[in-house]
Every structure is written in structure tokens, then in C-alpha cells.
C-alpha positions in Angstrom: 0.0 0.0 0.0 1.4 3.4 -1.0 0.7 6.2 1.5 0.4 9.7 0.2 1.7 12.6 2.1 0.0 16.0 1.8 1.9 19.1 2.8 -0.3 21.5 4.7 0.4 25.2 4.6 -1.1 27.7 6.9 -2.3 31.1 5.7 -2.2 34.4 7.5 -5.8 34.1 8.8 -5.0 30.6 10.1 -2.1 31.9 12.1 -4.2 34.7 13.5 -6.9 32.2 14.5 -4.2 30.2 16.3 -2.9 33.4 18.0 -6.4 34.3 19.2 -6.7 30.8 20.6 -3.4 31.0 22.4 -4.4 34.4 23.9 -7.7 33.1 25.0 -6.2 30.1 26.9 -3.3 32.2 28.2 -0.5 30.3 26.6 2.2 32.9 26.4 4.9 30.5 25.1 2.6 29.5 22.2 1.8 33.2 21.5 5.4 34.0 21.2 6.0 31.1 18.9 3.1 32.1 16.6 4.3 35.7 16.5 7.8 34.6 15.7 6.5 32.4 12.9 4.3 35.2 11.6 7.2 37.7 11.6 9.4 35.2 9.7 6.7 34.2 7.2 5.1 37.7 6.7 8.0 40.2 7.6 6.5 43.2 5.8 3.0 42.8 7.4 4.5 42.1 10.9 6.6 45.2 10.7 3.6 47.3 9.6 1.5 46.1 12.6 4.2 46.6 15.2 4.6 50.3 14.6 
């Protein structure tokens, strides 16, 4: 049997949903991880929002 692997990519709105969840449950470590990933993946957008 041949297993197929599907690569899943998250979009900006997916990251923001995850960030909202992390905030709502109070997980600061997860929040920082998501913000770091956002700033790496979307550097121009992150810089604009952090001004």
C-alpha cells in the first residue's frame, strides 16, 4: 500500500486564529512562537502592525 503525504500550509488568517486561541487560553509561550513564525513568514506585514 502506498501512503500519500500531503503538505499543509497555513495562511495568515490561520495563524491569526491560532494566535487568538493562544491568547484566550493564556499560553504565552505558544503566543510568542506564533508571533515569531508570523514575523518570519510575513515580515512586511508584521513590521507594519508593530509600529
